[in-house]
C-alpha positions in Angstrom: 18.0 -4.3 -48.1 17.0 -1.1 -46.7 13.9 -2.4 -45.3 15.8 -5.5 -43.8 18.2 -3.1 -42.3 15.4 -0.9 -40.9 13.5 -3.9 -39.4 16.8 -5.1 -37.9 17.4 -1.6 -36.2 13.9 -1.5 -35.2 14.1 -4.9 -33.4 17.3 -3.9 -31.6 15.5 -0.7 -30.4 12.6 -2.7 -29.3 14.8 -5.1 -27.5 16.6 -2.4 -25.8 13.4 -0.9 -24.6 12.2 -4.3 -23.3 15.4 -5.0 -21.4 15.0 -1.3 -19.8 11.5 -2.2 -18.7 12.4 -5.6 -17.5 15.3 -4.1 -15.5 13.1 -1.3 -14.0 13.6 -1.6 -10.2 10.8 -3.0 -8.2 9.3 -0.5 -5.6 9.3 -1.6 -2.0 7.2 1.0 -0.3 7.0 1.1 3.5 4.4 3.0 5.3 5.8 4.1 8.6 3.4 5.1 11.4 5.3 6.0 14.7 2.5 8.3 15.9 3.6 10.2 19.2 7.1 8.7 19.4 10.5 9.4 17.9 12.0 7.0 15.5 15.1 5.2 16.7 18.5 5.0 15.1 18.7 1.6 13.1 15.0 1.1 13.3 14.4 1.3 9.6 16.3 -0.9 7.2 17.0 1.7 4.6 18.5 -0.5 2.0 15.6 -2.8 2.0 13.0 -0.1 0.9 12.8 2.2 -2.1 10.2 4.6 -0.6 8.9 5.5 2.8 5.3 6.9 3.1 5.4 8.7 6.5 1.7 8.3 7.9 0.0 10.7 8.5 -0.3 14.4 7.8 -3.8 15.8 8.7 -6.0 18.3 7.1 -6.9 21.5 8.8 -9.0 24.3 7.0 -7.9 22.6 3.8 -4.1 22.9 4.6 -1.7 20.0 5.0 -0.6 19.9 8.7 1.7 17.8 10.9 -0.4 14.9 12.6 1.8 14.1 15.5 4.2 15.9 17.9 7.4 14.5 16.7 6.9 14.6 12.9 9.7 17.2 12.3 12.2 14.9 14.2 10.9 11.9 12.4 11.2 13.6 9.0 14.7 14.5 9.7 15.5 10.9 10.8 13.9 9.5 7.6 15.9 12.0 5.4 19.1 11.0 7.1 18.5 7.4 5.9 19.5 8.6 2.4 23.2 8.5 3.5 22.5 4.6 3.5 20.3 4.4 0.5 20.9 7.4 -1.8 17.9 6.2 -4.1 15.3 6.3 -1.2 12.5 8.7 -1.3 10.7 10.0 1.5 7.0 11.1 1.2 4.2 12.2 3.5 0.8 10.4 3.4 -2.2 12.6 3.9 -5.3 11.3 5.5 -5.7 7.6 6.1 -8.8 5.9 7.7 -9.1 8.3 10.7 -8.2 11.7 8.9 -10.1 11.3 5.6 -13.2 13.2 6.7 -12.1 16.6 5.2 -11.1 15.5 1.8 -14.5 16.0 0.3 -14.7 19.8 1.4 -11.0 20.3 0.5 -11.5 19.0 -3.1 -14.7 20.6 -3.8 -13.7 23.7 -5.7 -10.6 25.0 -7.6 -10.2 27.5 -5.0 -10.3 25.0 -2.1 -7.9 22.8 -3.9 -5.6 25.6 -4.6 -5.4 26.2 -0.7 -4.4 22.5 -0.3 -1.8 22.6 -3.2 -0.1 25.9 -1.7 0.2 24.1 1.6 1.2 20.9 0.2 4.2 22.6 -1.5 5.1 24.4 1.6 4.9 21.2 3.6 7.1 19.2 1.2 9.7 22.2 1.2 9.7 22.8 5.0 10.5 19.0 5.6 12.6 18.4 2.5 10.5 15.5 1.4 10.2 14.0 -2.1 6.6 14.2 -2.7 3.0 13.3 -1.4 0.7 10.3 -1.0 -3.0 10.9 -1.0 -4.8 8.3 1.2 -8.4 9.4 0.8 -10.7 6.7 2.2 -12.9 6.9 0.4 -14.1 9.3 -2.5 -17.8 9.2 -2.7 -18.0 6.7 0.1 -18.7 7.2 3.9 -15.5 5.5 5.1 -15.0 6.2 8.7 -18.3 8.1 9.0 -17.0 10.9 6.8 -18.7 13.5 4.7 -18.9 12.6 1.0 -20.5 13.8 -2.2 -21.3 12.4 -5.5 -19.0 14.9 -7.1 -16.0 13.5 -5.1 -15.5 11.2 -8.2 -14.7 14.1 -10.5 -13.1 16.2 -7.7 -10.6 13.3 -7.0 -9.4 13.5 -10.5 -9.0 17.2 -10.6 -7.2 17.2 -7.2 -4.7 14.7 -8.6 -4.4 16.3 -12.0 -3.8 19.8 -10.2 -1.3 18.5 -7.8 0.7 16.7 -10.6 0.8 20.0 -12.6 1.8 22.0 -9.6 4.5 19.5 -8.5 5.9 19.5 -12.1 6.3 23.3 -11.8 7.8 23.1 -8.3 10.0 20.1 -9.4 11.6 22.3 -12.2 12.3 24.9 -9.5 13.8 22.4 -7.1 15.5 20.4 -9.8 14.1 17.1 -8.7 11.0 15.1 -9.5 8.3 15.2 -6.8 6.5 12.0 -6.6 2.7 11.7 -6.4 0.9 8.5 -5.3 -2.4 7.3 -4.0 -3.6 4.6 -1.6 -6.6 2.8 -3.1 -9.2 0.4 -1.8 -9.1 -3.3 -2.9 -12.7 -3.5 -3.5 -14.7 -2.7 -6.5 -16.5 0.2 -4.8 -13.3 2.4 -5.0 -13.2 2.0 -8.8 -16.8 2.6 -9.1 -16.6 6.0 -7.3 -13.4 7.1 -9.1 -12.1 7.7 -12.6 -9.0 5.4 -12.4 -8.2 5.3 -16.0 -7.8 9.3 -15.9 -6.4 9.3 -12.3 -3.6 7.1 -13.1 -2.1 9.5 -15.5 -1.2 11.8 -12.6 0.5 9.5 -10.2 3.6 7.6 -10.0 2.1 4.6 -8.3 -1.3 3.3 -7.3 -0.8 1.5 -3.9 -3.4 -1.1 -3.7 -4.6 -1.9 -0.4 -5.1 -5.6 -1.2 -5.8 -6.6 2.5 -8.8 -6.3 5.0 -11.0 -8.3 2.5 -12.3 -9.9 5.9 -12.4 -8.0 9.1 -14.1 -9.1 12.3 -15.9 -5.9 12.9 -18.0 -6.3 9.8 -17.7 -10.0 8.9 -19.5 -12.6 11.1 -17.6 -15.4 9.2 -13.9 -15.9 9.4 -11.8 -15.6 6.2 -8.4 -14.8 4.7 -7.9 -10.9 5.1 -5.0 -11.0 2.5 -5.5 -13.8 0.1 -3.7 -13.7 -3.2 -6.1 -15.8 -5.1 -9.7 -16.7 -4.5 -10.5 -19.9 -2.5 -13.5 -21.6 -4.2 -14.8 -22.2 -0.5 -14.8 -18.5 0.1 -18.5 -17.1 0.4 -17.2 -13.5 -0.7 -15.0 -14.7 -3.5 -12.3 -12.1 -2.8 -8.5 -11.8 -3.6 -5.7 -9.5 -4.4 -5.5 -11.0 -7.9 -9.2 -10.0 -8.5 -8.4 -6.5 -7.2 -5.4 -6.3 -9.6 -7.6 -7.3 -12.5 -10.3 -4.8 -11.5 -7.8 -1.9 -11.6 -6.3 -3.1 -15.0 -9.7 -3.4 -16.4 -10.4 0.3 -15.1 -7.3 1.6 -17.1 -4.5 1.5 -14.6 -1.2 0.1 -16.2 0.3 -2.8 -14.4 3.6 -0.8 -14.4 1.9 1.5 -11.7 0.0 -1.0 -9.6 1.9 -1.6 -6.3 0.5 -4.7 -4.4 -0.2 -4.0 -0.6 0.5 -6.5 1.8 -0.3 -6.4 5.7 2.3 -6.7 8.5 -0.6 -7.5 10.9 -3.5 -10.1 11.3 -7.2 -10.0 12.2 -8.6 -12.3 15.0 -12.1 -13.9 15.6 -13.3 -15.7 18.8 -15.9 -18.4 19.4 -15.0 -20.0 16.0 -15.8 -23.7 15.7 -13.3 -26.4 14.7 -14.7 -27.2 11.2 -12.1 -26.6 8.5 -9.7 -25.5 11.5 -11.9 -22.4 11.8 -11.6 -21.1 8.2 -14.9 -19.6 6.6 -16.8 -20.5 9.9 -19.2 -18.2 12.0 -17.3 -16.2 14.7 -17.2 -12.9 16.6 -14.6 -10.1 16.9 -11.8 -11.3 19.4 -11.0 -8.9 22.3 -7.9 -8.1 20.4 -9.0 -7.8 16.8 -5.8 -6.3 15.2 -2.6 -8.1 15.8 0.8 -7.0 14.6 2.8 -9.8 13.1 5.5 -9.3 15.8 3.0 -10.2 18.4 1.7 -13.1 16.5 5.1 -14.6 16.1 6.0 -14.0 19.8 2.7 -15.0 21.5 0.8 -17.3 19.4 3.0 -19.4 17.1 3.7 -22.7 18.8 1.8 -21.7 21.8 -1.5 -23.4 21.4 -2.1 -22.1 17.9 -1.5 -24.3 14.9 -0.5 -22.8 11.7 -2.6 -24.0 8.5 -2.1 -23.1 4.9 -4.9 -22.4 2.4 -3.4 -23.5 -0.8 -6.0 -22.2 -3.0 -5.7 -18.5 -1.6 -2.0 -19.0 -0.8 -2.7 -17.7 2.7 -1.7 -18.8 6.1 -3.9 -18.7 9.3 -3.9 -19.8 12.8 -6.3 -21.8 14.9 -6.5 -22.4 18.6 -9.1 -25.3 19.1 -9.1 -24.9 22.9 -9.5 -21.1 22.9 -11.6 -21.3 19.6 -9.6 -18.3 18.2 -8.9 -17.9 14.5 -6.2 -15.5 13.1 -5.7 -14.5 9.5 -2.2 -13.1 8.8 0.7 -12.7 6.4 3.9 -14.5 6.8 7.2 -15.2 4.9 5.8 -18.0 2.8 2.8 -16.1 1.6 5.0 -13.2 0.9 7.4 -15.4 -1.3 4.4 -16.3 -3.2 3.3 -12.7 -3.6 6.6 -11.3 -4.7 6.8 -14.0 -7.2 3.4 -13.0 -8.6 4.4 -9.2 -8.6 7.3 -10.1 -11.0 5.5 -12.5 -13.1 2.6 -10.1 -13.6 4.8 -7.1 -14.3 3.5 -5.1 -11.4 5.4 -2.0 -9.9 6.3 -3.8 -6.6 5.1 -4.2 -3.1 4.0 -1.8 -0.4 3.2 -2.6 3.2 1.4 -1.4 6.1 3.1 -0.8 8.5 6.9 -0.9 9.2 6.6 -1.4 13.0 4.3 -4.5 12.8 7.4 -6.5 11.9 10.0 -5.6 14.6 12.3 -8.6 13.8 12.4 -7.9 10.1 10.9 -11.4 9.1 8.5 -10.1 6.7 10.6 -7.4 5.2 13.4 -9.8 4.7 10.9 -12.1 2.7 9.9 -9.2 0.5 13.7 -8.3 0.1 14.4 -12.0 -0.9 11.8 -11.8 -3.5 12.0 -8.2 -4.8 15.2 -6.8 -3.4 18.4 -5.8 -5.1 19.9 -9.3 -4.9 16.7 -10.8 -6.4 16.7 -8.4 -9.3 20.4 -9.0 -10.1 19.6 -12.8 -10.1 16.5 -12.6 -12.4 18.5 -10.5 -15.1 
């Protein structure tokens, strides 16, 4: 009888843990990139996001420094959003594509990393932030013409381990948890040049940049720049699902993987009409990078026909007269992606970046799939 009772208690305990895990709130992480302007009241829908990663802080002589002239005002504006959403956390993201050139030097030695850690703590305290996001693009790789070293692989791990240790100490002093997160590349190269199974121990989330799989600058063939699944016709055989599987295989738990989605599209010109332009030769359009707001206002229904790649679960536009092809994200593809995130047990969704969706169409689609209302319904 004792064994039966113990087994029953164990099953109840396991069931309770499972329910808690199932009820863990989904992360909706917004990268906000205002650059040299002040965020306006009402611009951010605070109740539809769980975390804001403010982009970007820069590195100077190994120190974290403000990147733009209105950063202090903008941090204050973002902190004020906690009145609407008390659970909101506000982080600063350091680096990005343009400002990752100094990471390798900063992470090189314990002494140089300490300079960074001291400045990171001071920066977080100065702006009353909830943590730090490391967006190093990329350890061990050239990225945007950056200095890199083979030892970046180990130094990346050490940097994040020491940051977590330091933030644990400072968190006790401040009586709050300080978040650490990383933005990681969608390709296998990032995994090959890092120790993700070890790295994941020191971060709250791994923000997977599962977009830019096709880009007009480097790809002479059109393609879906943010496909959820692989289209058999895709010459590169790329997808967000494959990236997730790569990170899982590298030792990152699904509970820490946040699926990245783009609030922008990519455009090719001189694209032939076969397959409505998909997987066809083309050149970079005059305007390569297009925010979703621009696409919706200036392209949809104005000479551009929307098509749906059902295998990839991705939309695209084609203008036969202008021979222009645009790969982008929309509400339908996001509905499929949020369902995927929930079914796979991932941590949530992050997006780059907030101002690309001025009318809230894409954020509303994410909220419909992962927001508080959706989570209550799924219980």
